[in-house]
C-alpha positions in Angstrom: -63.1 27.3 -52.3 -66.2 29.3 -53.0 -68.0 25.6 -51.9 -67.1 26.9 -48.3 -68.8 30.2 -48.3 -71.6 28.7 -50.0 -71.7 26.0 -47.2 -71.4 28.8 -44.6 -74.3 31.0 -46.4 -76.7 27.6 -46.2 -76.0 26.9 -42.7 -76.6 30.4 -42.0 -79.6 31.2 -43.8 -81.1 27.6 -42.7 -80.5 28.8 -39.2 -81.9 32.4 -39.4 -85.1 31.0 -41.1 -85.4 28.7 -38.0 -85.0 31.4 -35.6 -87.3 33.6 -37.6 -90.2 30.8 -37.4 -89.9 30.2 -33.7 -89.8 34.4 -33.2 -93.3 34.4 -35.5 -94.8 31.4 -33.7 -93.8 32.7 -29.9 -95.5 36.3 -30.7 -98.6 34.6 -32.4 -97.7 35.1 -36.3 -97.8 32.7 -38.4 -95.2 34.0 -40.6 -91.2 34.0 -40.5 -90.2 37.1 -38.3 -87.0 38.5 -39.7 -85.6 35.3 -41.0 -83.1 36.6 -43.7 -82.0 39.1 -41.7 -81.1 36.9 -38.7 -79.4 34.7 -41.6 -77.4 37.9 -42.3 -76.4 38.8 -38.7 -75.0 35.5 -38.5 -73.1 34.8 -41.4 -71.4 38.6 -40.4 -70.8 37.4 -37.2 -69.5 33.7 -38.5 -67.1 35.0 -41.0 -65.6 37.8 -38.4 -64.9 35.1 -36.1 -63.6 32.5 -38.4 -61.4 35.3 -39.9 -60.3 36.5 -36.3 -59.5 33.1 -35.4 -57.3 32.5 -38.4 -59.4 29.3 -39.1 -60.5 30.6 -42.6 -57.8 30.0 -45.7 -57.7 33.5 -48.0 -59.1 31.4 -50.7 -62.4 30.6 -48.2 -62.6 34.2 -47.4 -63.2 35.1 -51.1 -65.7 32.3 -51.6 -67.7 34.0 -48.4 -67.5 37.3 -49.8 -68.5 36.6 -53.5 -71.7 34.9 -51.5 -71.6 37.9 -49.3 -72.0 39.9 -52.0 -74.5 37.5 -53.9 -76.9 37.6 -50.5 -78.0 41.1 -51.2 -79.8 40.3 -54.7 -81.7 37.6 -52.9 -82.9 39.3 -50.4 -84.1 42.1 -52.8 -86.0 39.2 -54.2 -87.5 37.6 -51.6 -88.8 41.1 -50.0 -90.3 41.6 -53.4 -92.8 38.8 -53.1 -93.7 39.9 -49.4 -97.4 41.9 -49.6 -96.5 45.4 -49.2 -100.1 46.5 -49.5 -101.4 44.2 -46.7 -98.6 45.5 -44.5 -99.6 49.2 -45.0 -103.2 48.0 -44.2 -102.1 46.0 -41.4 -102.3 49.7 -39.7 -99.3 51.8 -37.8 -97.5 49.0 -36.3 -96.6 47.7 -39.7 -95.4 51.2 -41.1 -93.4 52.0 -37.3 -91.9 48.3 -37.5 -90.2 48.9 -40.7 -89.6 52.2 -40.2 -87.5 52.5 -37.2 -84.8 49.7 -37.8 -84.2 51.5 -41.1 -84.1 55.0 -39.5 -81.7 53.3 -37.1 -79.0 52.1 -39.6 -78.8 55.0 -41.4 -77.7 56.9 -37.7 -75.6 53.7 -36.8 -73.8 52.6 -40.1 -71.6 55.8 -40.0 -70.8 55.3 -36.3 -69.7 51.9 -36.5 -67.6 52.8 -39.7 -65.8 55.7 -37.6 -65.4 53.0 -35.0 -63.9 50.5 -37.1 -61.8 53.3 -38.5 -60.3 53.9 -35.4 -59.7 50.6 -34.6 -57.9 50.1 -37.8 -55.6 52.8 -37.0 -54.6 51.4 -33.8 
């Protein structure tokens, strides 16, 4: 049931966009701040919650996995439309705001992977 995966993806995307817009307005920027990232986090959390509570049939899981894999190219396409030159000319804050989370993920992904492997061995 690939269509259920698409429905979950759409719901997470819309919620993420809403969060990004609200966050942007709260900090005084007339732009979406991290909407796609919030959508990804919501998709991961929703998928995990539904899988753990056994509310998701295997066909629906396959649909979500398919659309999760399709989500990465969508993010790349969306980020390609952003004004990178404008961000760099915005000063040090823009550079730090992109560099710190990226560096943190390089360090956290192996840690999270090891934690997951230990949990699966138990």
